[in-house]
mmCIF file of the N, C-alpha and C atoms, coordinates in Angstrom:
data_MODEL
# 
_entry.id   MODEL 
# 
loop_
_atom_site.group_PDB 
_atom_site.id 
_atom_site.type_symbol 
_atom_site.label_atom_id 
_atom_site.label_alt_id 
_atom_site.label_comp_id 
_atom_site.label_asym_id 
_atom_site.label_entity_id 
_atom_site.label_seq_id 
_atom_site.pdbx_PDB_ins_code 
_atom_site.Cartn_x 
_atom_site.Cartn_y 
_atom_site.Cartn_z 
_atom_site.occupancy 
_atom_site.B_iso_or_equiv 
_atom_site.pdbx_formal_charge 
_atom_site.auth_seq_id 
_atom_site.auth_comp_id 
_atom_site.auth_asym_id 
_atom_site.auth_atom_id 
_atom_site.pdbx_PDB_model_num 
ATOM 1   N N  . MET A 1 1  ? -44.405 44.810 -116.328 1.00 0.00 ? 1  MET A N  1 
ATOM 2   C CA . MET A 1 1  ? -43.104 45.221 -116.793 1.00 0.00 ? 1  MET A CA 1 
ATOM 3   C C  . MET A 1 1  ? -42.280 44.003 -117.226 1.00 0.00 ? 1  MET A C  1 
ATOM 4   N N  . MET A 1 2  ? -42.282 42.970 -116.408 1.00 0.00 ? 2  MET A N  1 
ATOM 5   C CA . MET A 1 2  ? -41.507 41.782 -116.702 1.00 0.00 ? 2  MET A CA 1 
ATOM 6   C C  . MET A 1 2  ? -42.003 41.125 -117.988 1.00 0.00 ? 2  MET A C  1 
ATOM 7   N N  . PHE A 1 3  ? -43.316 41.055 -118.162 1.00 0.00 ? 3  PHE A N  1 
ATOM 8   C CA . PHE A 1 3  ? -43.861 40.410 -119.353 1.00 0.00 ? 3  PHE A CA 1 
ATOM 9   C C  . PHE A 1 3  ? -43.547 41.213 -120.610 1.00 0.00 ? 3  PHE A C  1 
ATOM 10  N N  . ARG A 1 4  ? -43.480 42.534 -120.489 1.00 0.00 ? 4  ARG A N  1 
ATOM 11  C CA . ARG A 1 4  ? -43.117 43.356 -121.642 1.00 0.00 ? 4  ARG A CA 1 
ATOM 12  C C  . ARG A 1 4  ? -41.683 43.036 -122.075 1.00 0.00 ? 4  ARG A C  1 
ATOM 13  N N  . ILE A 1 5  ? -40.789 42.876 -121.109 1.00 0.00 ? 5  ILE A N  1 
ATOM 14  C CA . ILE A 1 5  ? -39.400 42.507 -121.413 1.00 0.00 ? 5  ILE A CA 1 
ATOM 15  C C  . ILE A 1 5  ? -39.354 41.130 -122.064 1.00 0.00 ? 5  ILE A C  1 
ATOM 16  N N  . ILE A 1 6  ? -40.151 40.202 -121.547 1.00 0.00 ? 6  ILE A N  1 
ATOM 17  C CA . ILE A 1 6  ? -40.201 38.852 -122.123 1.00 0.00 ? 6  ILE A CA 1 
ATOM 18  C C  . ILE A 1 6  ? -40.657 38.924 -123.582 1.00 0.00 ? 6  ILE A C  1 
ATOM 19  N N  . GLY A 1 7  ? -41.667 39.733 -123.861 1.00 0.00 ? 7  GLY A N  1 
ATOM 20  C CA . GLY A 1 7  ? -42.158 39.882 -125.235 1.00 0.00 ? 7  GLY A CA 1 
ATOM 21  C C  . GLY A 1 7  ? -41.089 40.434 -126.164 1.00 0.00 ? 7  GLY A C  1 
ATOM 22  N N  . GLU A 1 8  ? -40.301 41.398 -125.674 1.00 0.00 ? 8  GLU A N  1 
ATOM 23  C CA . GLU A 1 8  ? -39.235 41.969 -126.494 1.00 0.00 ? 8  GLU A CA 1 
ATOM 24  C C  . GLU A 1 8  ? -38.132 40.943 -126.750 1.00 0.00 ? 8  GLU A C  1 
ATOM 25  N N  . LYS A 1 9  ? -37.758 40.199 -125.724 1.00 0.00 ? 9  LYS A N  1 
ATOM 26  C CA . LYS A 1 9  ? -36.694 39.199 -125.874 1.00 0.00 ? 9  LYS A CA 1 
ATOM 27  C C  . LYS A 1 9  ? -37.150 38.040 -126.756 1.00 0.00 ? 9  LYS A C  1 
ATOM 28  N N  . LYS A 1 10 ? -38.427 37.658 -126.630 1.00 0.00 ? 10 LYS A N  1 
ATOM 29  C CA . LYS A 1 10 ? -38.969 36.552 -127.411 1.00 0.00 ? 10 LYS A CA 1 
ATOM 30  C C  . LYS A 1 10 ? -38.866 36.857 -128.902 1.00 0.00 ? 10 LYS A C  1 
ATOM 31  N N  . ALA A 1 11 ? -39.156 38.077 -129.256 1.00 0.00 ? 11 ALA A N  1 
ATOM 32  C CA . ALA A 1 11 ? -39.132 38.453 -130.663 1.00 0.00 ? 11 ALA A CA 1 
ATOM 33  C C  . ALA A 1 11 ? -37.708 38.512 -131.219 1.00 0.00 ? 11 ALA A C  1 
ATOM 34  N N  . LYS A 1 12 ? -36.717 38.708 -130.351 1.00 0.00 ? 12 LYS A N  1 
ATOM 35  C CA . LYS A 1 12 ? -35.361 38.938 -130.837 1.00 0.00 ? 12 LYS A CA 1 
ATOM 36  C C  . LYS A 1 12 ? -34.411 37.764 -130.633 1.00 0.00 ? 12 LYS A C  1 
ATOM 37  N N  . GLU A 1 13 ? -34.458 37.122 -129.464 1.00 0.00 ? 13 GLU A N  1 
ATOM 38  C CA . GLU A 1 13 ? -33.334 36.274 -129.120 1.00 0.00 ? 13 GLU A CA 1 
ATOM 39  C C  . GLU A 1 13 ? -33.671 34.819 -128.816 1.00 0.00 ? 13 GLU A C  1 
ATOM 40  N N  . LEU A 1 14 ? -34.473 34.580 -127.784 1.00 0.00 ? 14 LEU A N  1 
ATOM 41  C CA . LEU A 1 14 ? -34.630 33.239 -127.244 1.00 0.00 ? 14 LEU A CA 1 
ATOM 42  C C  . LEU A 1 14 ? -36.054 32.727 -127.397 1.00 0.00 ? 14 LEU A C  1 
ATOM 43  N N  . SER A 1 15 ? -36.233 31.440 -127.098 1.00 0.00 ? 15 SER A N  1 
ATOM 44  C CA . SER A 1 15 ? -37.583 30.872 -127.120 1.00 0.00 ? 15 SER A CA 1 
ATOM 45  C C  . SER A 1 15 ? -38.357 31.336 -125.888 1.00 0.00 ? 15 SER A C  1 
ATOM 46  N N  . LEU A 1 16 ? -39.654 31.331 -125.994 1.00 0.00 ? 16 LEU A N  1 
ATOM 47  C CA . LEU A 1 16 ? -40.496 31.769 -124.891 1.00 0.00 ? 16 LEU A CA 1 
ATOM 48  C C  . LEU A 1 16 ? -40.295 30.895 -123.660 1.00 0.00 ? 16 LEU A C  1 
ATOM 49  N N  . ALA A 1 17 ? -40.183 29.593 -123.852 1.00 0.00 ? 17 ALA A N  1 
ATOM 50  C CA . ALA A 1 17 ? -40.010 28.682 -122.720 1.00 0.00 ? 17 ALA A CA 1 
ATOM 51  C C  . ALA A 1 17 ? -38.739 29.003 -121.940 1.00 0.00 ? 17 ALA A C  1 
ATOM 52  N N  . ARG A 1 18 ? -37.659 29.277 -122.639 1.00 0.00 ? 18 ARG A N  1 
ATOM 53  C CA . ARG A 1 18 ? -36.380 29.573 -121.980 1.00 0.00 ? 18 ARG A CA 1 
ATOM 54  C C  . ARG A 1 18 ? -36.446 30.913 -121.237 1.00 0.00 ? 18 ARG A C  1 
ATOM 55  N N  . ILE A 1 19 ? -37.012 31.917 -121.872 1.00 0.00 ? 19 ILE A N  1 
ATOM 56  C CA . ILE A 1 19 ? -37.108 33.240 -121.233 1.00 0.00 ? 19 ILE A CA 1 
ATOM 57  C C  . ILE A 1 19 ? -37.981 33.168 -119.983 1.00 0.00 ? 19 ILE A C  1 
ATOM 58  N N  . CYS A 1 20 ? -39.122 32.484 -120.080 1.00 0.00 ? 20 CYS A N  1 
ATOM 59  C CA . CYS A 1 20 ? -40.010 32.363 -118.924 1.00 0.00 ? 20 CYS A CA 1 
ATOM 60  C C  . CYS A 1 20 ? -39.318 31.624 -117.785 1.00 0.00 ? 20 CYS A C  1 
ATOM 61  N N  . ALA A 1 21 ? -38.532 30.603 -118.107 1.00 0.00 ? 21 ALA A N  1 
ATOM 62  C CA . ALA A 1 21 ? -37.793 29.878 -117.073 1.00 0.00 ? 21 ALA A CA 1 
ATOM 63  C C  . ALA A 1 21 ? -36.773 30.792 -116.402 1.00 0.00 ? 21 ALA A C  1 
ATOM 64  N N  . LEU A 1 22 ? -36.106 31.642 -117.172 1.00 0.00 ? 22 LEU A N  1 
ATOM 65  C CA . LEU A 1 22 ? -35.130 32.570 -116.604 1.00 0.00 ? 22 LEU A CA 1 
ATOM 66  C C  . LEU A 1 22 ? -35.784 33.575 -115.656 1.00 0.00 ? 22 LEU A C  1 
ATOM 67  N N  . PHE A 1 23 ? -36.992 34.025 -116.005 1.00 0.00 ? 23 PHE A N  1 
ATOM 68  C CA . PHE A 1 23 ? -37.697 34.998 -115.171 1.00 0.00 ? 23 PHE A CA 1 
ATOM 69  C C  . PHE A 1 23 ? -38.537 34.346 -114.080 1.00 0.00 ? 23 PHE A C  1 
ATOM 70  N N  . GLY A 1 24 ? -38.695 33.036 -114.145 1.00 0.00 ? 24 GLY A N  1 
ATOM 71  C CA . GLY A 1 24 ? -39.475 32.329 -113.132 1.00 0.00 ? 24 GLY A CA 1 
ATOM 72  C C  . GLY A 1 24 ? -40.972 32.524 -113.266 1.00 0.00 ? 24 GLY A C  1 
ATOM 73  N N  . VAL A 1 25 ? -41.458 32.674 -114.496 1.00 0.00 ? 25 VAL A N  1 
ATOM 74  C CA . VAL A 1 25 ? -42.891 32.830 -114.753 1.00 0.00 ? 25 VAL A CA 1 
ATOM 75  C C  . VAL A 1 25 ? -43.328 31.755 -115.739 1.00 0.00 ? 25 VAL A C  1 
ATOM 76  N N  . SER A 1 26 ? -44.642 31.588 -115.880 1.00 0.00 ? 26 SER A N  1 
ATOM 77  C CA . SER A 1 26 ? -45.160 30.579 -116.810 1.00 0.00 ? 26 SER A CA 1 
ATOM 78  C C  . SER A 1 26 ? -45.467 31.219 -118.165 1.00 0.00 ? 26 SER A C  1 
ATOM 79  N N  . ALA A 1 27 ? -45.413 30.409 -119.193 1.00 0.00 ? 27 ALA A N  1 
ATOM 80  C CA . ALA A 1 27 ? -45.766 30.883 -120.541 1.00 0.00 ? 27 ALA A CA 1 
ATOM 81  C C  . ALA A 1 27 ? -47.240 31.247 -120.599 1.00 0.00 ? 27 ALA A C  1 
ATOM 82  N N  . SER A 1 28 ? -48.077 30.500 -119.874 1.00 0.00 ? 28 SER A N  1 
ATOM 83  C CA . SER A 1 28 ? -49.508 30.828 -119.877 1.00 0.00 ? 28 SER A CA 1 
ATOM 84  C C  . SER A 1 28 ? -49.756 32.188 -119.225 1.00 0.00 ? 28 SER A C  1 
ATOM 85  N N  . GLY A 1 29 ? -48.968 32.548 -118.218 1.00 0.00 ? 29 GLY A N  1 
ATOM 86  C CA . GLY A 1 29 ? -49.072 33.875 -117.606 1.00 0.00 ? 29 GLY A CA 1 
ATOM 87  C C  . GLY A 1 29 ? -48.706 34.969 -118.595 1.00 0.00 ? 29 GLY A C  1 
ATOM 88  N N  . PHE A 1 30 ? -47.688 34.709 -119.403 1.00 0.00 ? 30 PHE A N  1 
ATOM 89  C CA . PHE A 1 30 ? -47.297 35.679 -120.431 1.00 0.00 ? 30 PHE A CA 1 
ATOM 90  C C  . PHE A 1 30 ? -48.419 35.883 -121.437 1.00 0.00 ? 30 PHE A C  1 
ATOM 91  N N  . TYR A 1 31 ? -49.015 34.772 -121.916 1.00 0.00 ? 31 TYR A N  1 
ATOM 92  C CA . TYR A 1 31 ? -50.095 34.893 -122.895 1.00 0.00 ? 31 TYR A CA 1 
ATOM 93  C C  . TYR A 1 31 ? -51.342 35.532 -122.283 1.00 0.00 ? 31 TYR A C  1 
ATOM 94  N N  . ALA A 1 32 ? -51.609 35.278 -121.014 1.00 0.00 ? 32 ALA A N  1 
ATOM 95  C CA . ALA A 1 32 ? -52.745 35.934 -120.341 1.00 0.00 ? 32 ALA A CA 1 
ATOM 96  C C  . ALA A 1 32 ? -52.508 37.437 -120.261 1.00 0.00 ? 32 ALA A C  1 
ATOM 97  N N  . TRP A 1 33 ? -51.276 37.839 -119.952 1.00 0.00 ? 33 TRP A N  1 
ATOM 98  C CA . TRP A 1 33 ? -50.933 39.267 -119.894 1.00 0.00 ? 33 TRP A CA 1 
ATOM 99  C C  . TRP A 1 33 ? -51.087 39.901 -121.275 1.00 0.00 ? 33 TRP A C  1 
ATOM 100 N N  . LYS A 1 34 ? -50.662 39.179 -122.301 1.00 0.00 ? 34 LYS A N  1 
ATOM 101 C CA . LYS A 1 34 ? -50.712 39.704 -123.663 1.00 0.00 ? 34 LYS A CA 1 
ATOM 102 C C  . LYS A 1 34 ? -52.150 39.947 -124.120 1.00 0.00 ? 34 LYS A C  1 
ATOM 103 N N  . ARG A 1 35 ? -53.092 39.094 -123.686 1.00 0.00 ? 35 ARG A N  1 
ATOM 104 C CA . ARG A 1 35 ? -54.505 39.232 -124.076 1.00 0.00 ? 35 ARG A CA 1 
ATOM 105 C C  . ARG A 1 35 ? -55.247 40.265 -123.237 1.00 0.00 ? 35 ARG A C  1 
ATOM 106 N N  . ARG A 1 36 ? -54.708 40.616 -122.086 1.00 0.00 ? 36 ARG A N  1 
ATOM 107 C CA . ARG A 1 36 ? -55.404 41.510 -121.155 1.00 0.00 ? 36 ARG A CA 1 
ATOM 108 C C  . ARG A 1 36 ? -55.544 42.916 -121.729 1.00 0.00 ? 36 ARG A C  1 
ATOM 109 N N  . LYS A 1 37 ? -56.681 43.527 -121.497 1.00 0.00 ? 37 LYS A N  1 
ATOM 110 C CA . LYS A 1 37 ? -56.913 44.903 -121.920 1.00 0.00 ? 37 LYS A CA 1 
ATOM 111 C C  . LYS A 1 37 ? -56.174 45.846 -120.973 1.00 0.00 ? 37 LYS A C  1 
ATOM 112 N N  . PRO A 1 38 ? -55.821 47.042 -121.442 1.00 0.00 ? 38 PRO A N  1 
ATOM 113 C CA . PRO A 1 38 ? -55.140 47.996 -120.561 1.00 0.00 ? 38 PRO A CA 1 
ATOM 114 C C  . PRO A 1 38 ? -56.053 48.423 -119.412 1.00 0.00 ? 38 PRO A C  1 
ATOM 115 N N  . SER A 1 39 ? -55.449 48.640 -118.250 1.00 0.00 ? 39 SER A N  1 
ATOM 116 C CA . SER A 1 39 ? -56.211 49.101 -117.084 1.00 0.00 ? 39 SER A CA 1 
ATOM 117 C C  . SER A 1 39 ? -56.547 50.579 -117.256 1.00 0.00 ? 39 SER A C  1 
ATOM 118 N N  . LEU A 1 40 ? -57.423 51.078 -116.397 1.00 0.00 ? 40 LEU A N  1 
ATOM 119 C CA . LEU A 1 40 ? -57.774 52.499 -116.457 1.00 0.00 ? 40 LEU A CA 1 
ATOM 120 C C  . LEU A 1 40 ? -56.552 53.375 -116.223 1.00 0.00 ? 40 LEU A C  1 
ATOM 121 N N  . ARG A 1 41 ? -55.675 52.953 -115.327 1.00 0.00 ? 41 ARG A N  1 
ATOM 122 C CA . ARG A 1 41 ? -54.468 53.738 -115.062 1.00 0.00 ? 41 ARG A CA 1 
ATOM 123 C C  . ARG A 1 41 ? -53.563 53.763 -116.293 1.00 0.00 ? 41 ARG A C  1 
ATOM 124 N N  . GLN A 1 42 ? -53.417 52.637 -116.974 1.00 0.00 ? 42 GLN A N  1 
ATOM 125 C CA . GLN A 1 42 ? -52.599 52.611 -118.188 1.00 0.00 ? 42 GLN A CA 1 
ATOM 126 C C  . GLN A 1 42 ? -53.192 53.511 -119.263 1.00 0.00 ? 42 GLN A C  1 
ATOM 127 N N  . LEU A 1 43 ? -54.509 53.493 -119.408 1.00 0.00 ? 43 LEU A N  1 
ATOM 128 C CA . LEU A 1 43 ? -55.164 54.366 -120.381 1.00 0.00 ? 43 LEU A CA 1 
ATOM 129 C C  . LEU A 1 43 ? -54.949 55.827 -120.020 1.00 0.00 ? 43 LEU A C  1 
ATOM 130 N N  . ASP A 1 44 ? -55.027 56.141 -118.729 1.00 0.00 ? 44 ASP A N  1 
ATOM 131 C CA . ASP A 1 44 ? -54.792 57.501 -118.257 1.00 0.00 ? 44 ASP A CA 1 
ATOM 132 C C  . ASP A 1 44 ? -53.358 57.923 -118.562 1.00 0.00 ? 44 ASP A C  1 
ATOM 133 N N  . ASP A 1 45 ? -52.412 57.043 -118.300 1.00 0.00 ? 45 ASP A N  1 
ATOM 134 C CA . ASP A 1 45 ? -51.006 57.361 -118.561 1.00 0.00 ? 45 ASP A CA 1 
ATOM 135 C C  . ASP A 1 45 ? -50.737 57.555 -120.046 1.00 0.00 ? 45 ASP A C  1 
ATOM 136 N N  . MET A 1 46 ? -51.419 56.793 -120.902 1.00 0.00 ? 46 MET A N  1 
ATOM 137 C CA . MET A 1 46 ? -51.236 56.949 -122.343 1.00 0.00 ? 46 MET A CA 1 
ATOM 138 C C  . MET A 1 46 ? -51.858 58.246 -122.841 1.00 0.00 ? 46 MET A C  1 
ATOM 139 N N  . ALA A 1 47 ? -52.956 58.694 -122.224 1.00 0.00 ? 47 ALA A N  1 
ATOM 140 C CA . ALA A 1 47 ? -53.652 59.902 -122.681 1.00 0.00 ? 47 ALA A CA 1 
ATOM 141 C C  . ALA A 1 47 ? -53.015 61.170 -122.131 1.00 0.00 ? 47 ALA A C  1 
ATOM 142 N N  . ARG A 1 48 ? -52.262 61.058 -121.060 1.00 0.00 ? 48 ARG A N  1 
ATOM 143 C CA . ARG A 1 48 ? -51.691 62.239 -120.406 1.00 0.00 ? 48 ARG A CA 1 
ATOM 144 C C  . ARG A 1 48 ? -50.877 63.120 -121.339 1.00 0.00 ? 48 ARG A C  1 
ATOM 145 N N  . PRO A 1 49 ? -49.946 62.605 -122.123 1.00 0.00 ? 49 PRO A N  1 
ATOM 146 C CA . PRO A 1 49 ? -49.178 63.498 -123.010 1.00 0.00 ? 49 PRO A CA 1 
ATOM 147 C C  . PRO A 1 49 ? -50.044 64.171 -124.068 1.00 0.00 ? 49 PRO A C  1 
ATOM 148 N N  . LEU A 1 50 ? -51.144 63.536 -124.458 1.00 0.00 ? 50 LEU A N  1 
ATOM 149 C CA . LEU A 1 50 ? -52.025 64.131 -125.462 1.00 0.00 ? 50 LEU A CA 1 
ATOM 150 C C  . LEU A 1 50 ? -52.800 65.311 -124.903 1.00 0.00 ? 50 LEU A C  1 
ATOM 151 N N  . LEU A 1 51 ? -53.117 65.258 -123.602 1.00 0.00 ? 51 LEU A N  1 
ATOM 152 C CA . LEU A 1 51 ? -53.903 66.322 -122.998 1.00 0.00 ? 51 LEU A CA 1 
ATOM 153 C C  . LEU A 1 51 ? -53.067 67.556 -122.707 1.00 0.00 ? 51 LEU A C  1 
ATOM 154 N N  . SER A 1 52 ? -51.944 67.360 -122.060 1.00 0.00 ? 52 SER A N  1 
ATOM 155 C CA . SER A 1 52 ? -51.101 68.492 -121.705 1.00 0.00 ? 52 SER A CA 1 
ATOM 156 C C  . SER A 1 52 ? -49.683 67.996 -121.444 1.00 0.00 ? 52 SER A C  1 
ATOM 157 N N  . PRO A 1 53 ? -48.821 68.073 -122.426 1.00 0.00 ? 53 PRO A N  1 
ATOM 158 C CA . PRO A 1 53 ? -47.465 67.558 -122.215 1.00 0.00 ? 53 PRO A CA 1 
ATOM 159 C C  . PRO A 1 53 ? -46.650 68.395 -121.230 1.00 0.00 ? 53 PRO A C  1 
ATOM 160 N N  . GLN A 1 54 ? -47.065 69.633 -120.978 1.00 0.00 ? 54 GLN A N  1 
ATOM 161 C CA . GLN A 1 54 ? -46.301 70.505 -120.081 1.00 0.00 ? 54 GLN A CA 1 
ATOM 162 C C  . GLN A 1 54 ? -46.623 70.272 -118.610 1.00 0.00 ? 54 GLN A C  1 
ATOM 163 N N  . ALA A 1 55 ? -47.890 70.049 -118.303 1.00 0.00 ? 55 ALA A N  1 
ATOM 164 C CA . ALA A 1 55 ? -48.307 69.915 -116.900 1.00 0.00 ? 55 ALA A CA 1 
ATOM 165 C C  . ALA A 1 55 ? -48.925 68.544 -116.671 1.00 0.00 ? 55 ALA A C  1 
ATOM 166 N N  . PRO A 1 56 ? -48.297 67.721 -115.846 1.00 0.00 ? 56 PRO A N  1 
ATOM 167 C CA . PRO A 1 56 ? -48.887 66.401 -115.574 1.00 0.00 ? 56 PRO A CA 1 
ATOM 168 C C  . PRO A 1 56 ? -50.186 66.518 -114.776 1.00 0.00 ? 56 PRO A C  1 
ATOM 169 N N  . LEU A 1 57 ? -51.094 65.601 -115.020 1.00 0.00 ? 57 LEU A N  1 
ATOM 170 C CA . LEU A 1 57 ? -52.344 65.584 -114.280 1.00 0.00 ? 57 LEU A CA 1 
ATOM 171 C C  . LEU A 1 57 ? -52.102 65.081 -112.871 1.00 0.00 ? 57 LEU A C  1 
ATOM 172 N N  . PRO A 1 58 ? -52.745 65.683 -111.870 1.00 0.00 ? 58 PRO A N  1 
ATOM 173 C CA . PRO A 1 58 ? -52.543 65.199 -110.498 1.00 0.00 ? 58 PRO A CA 1 
ATOM 174 C C  . PRO A 1 58 ? -53.232 63.854 -110.293 1.00 0.00 ? 58 PRO A C  1 
ATOM 175 N N  . ARG A 1 59 ? -52.615 62.989 -109.536 1.00 0.00 ? 59 ARG A N  1 
ATOM 176 C CA . ARG A 1 59 ? -53.215 61.701 -109.182 1.00 0.00 ? 59 ARG A CA 1 
ATOM 177 C C  . ARG A 1 59 ? -54.004 61.885 -107.889 1.00 0.00 ? 59 ARG A C  1 
ATOM 178 N N  . GLN A 1 60 ? -55.123 61.216 -107.820 1.00 0.00 ? 60 GLN A N  1 
ATOM 179 C CA . GLN A 1 60 ? -55.920 61.283 -106.601 1.00 0.00 ? 60 GLN A CA 1 
ATOM 180 C C  . GLN A 1 60 ? -55.222 60.465 -105.526 1.00 0.00 ? 60 GLN A C  1 
ATOM 181 N N  . ARG A 1 61 ? -55.031 61.071 -104.384 1.00 0.00 ? 61 ARG A N  1 
ATOM 182 C CA . ARG A 1 61 ? -54.383 60.376 -103.271 1.00 0.00 ? 61 ARG A CA 1 
ATOM 183 C C  . ARG A 1 61 ? -55.349 60.337 -102.096 1.00 0.00 ? 61 ARG A C  1 
ATOM 184 N N  . PHE A 1 62 ? -55.295 59.250 -101.391 1.00 0.00 ? 62 PHE A N  1 
ATOM 185 C CA . PHE A 1 62 ? -56.167 59.069 -100.254 1.00 0.00 ? 62 PHE A CA 1 
ATOM 186 C C  . PHE A 1 62 ? -55.393 59.401 -98.980  1.00 0.00 ? 62 PHE A C  1 
ATOM 187 N N  . ARG A 1 63 ? -56.000 60.225 -98.148  1.00 0.00 ? 63 ARG A N  1 
ATOM 188 C CA . ARG A 1 63 ? -55.343 60.611 -96.897  1.00 0.00 ? 63 ARG A CA 1 
ATOM 189 C C  . ARG A 1 63 ? -56.190 60.130 -95.735  1.00 0.00 ? 63 ARG A C  1 
ATOM 190 N N  . SER A 1 64 ? -55.535 59.804 -94.698  1.00 0.00 ? 64 SER A N  1 
ATOM 191 C CA . SER A 1 64 ? -56.275 59.436 -93.489  1.00 0.00 ? 64 SER A CA 1 
ATOM 192 C C  . SER A 1 64 ? -56.642 60.696 -92.728  1.00 0.00 ? 64 SER A C  1 
ATOM 193 N N  . ILE A 1 65 ? -57.785 60.678 -92.125  1.00 0.00 ? 65 ILE A N  1 
ATOM 194 C CA . ILE A 1 65 ? -58.258 61.823 -91.346  1.00 0.00 ? 65 ILE A CA 1 
ATOM 195 C C  . ILE A 1 65 ? -57.803 61.634 -89.899  1.00 0.00 ? 65 ILE A C  1 
ATOM 196 N N  . PRO A 1 66 ? -57.056 62.626 -89.354  1.00 0.00 ? 66 PRO A N  1 
ATOM 197 C CA . PRO A 1 66 ? -56.543 62.453 -87.984  1.00 0.00 ? 66 PRO A CA 1 
ATOM 198 C C  . PRO A 1 66 ? -57.629 62.484 -86.934  1.00 0.00 ? 66 PRO A C  1 
# 
């Protein structure tokens, strides 16, 4: 989430070095995030509205057995 905000601000207002300093992160961390492929959960979240916009898909939850 933070890196997405940095990407938006970088394109509009400030230099990457200044924005990263304000957020307390490194520029290399931002570029690593930018190159990273979406996780399975992100892909699932992106596909959810395409499958059924009315009913959200249930997430698998782990329960402890008493």
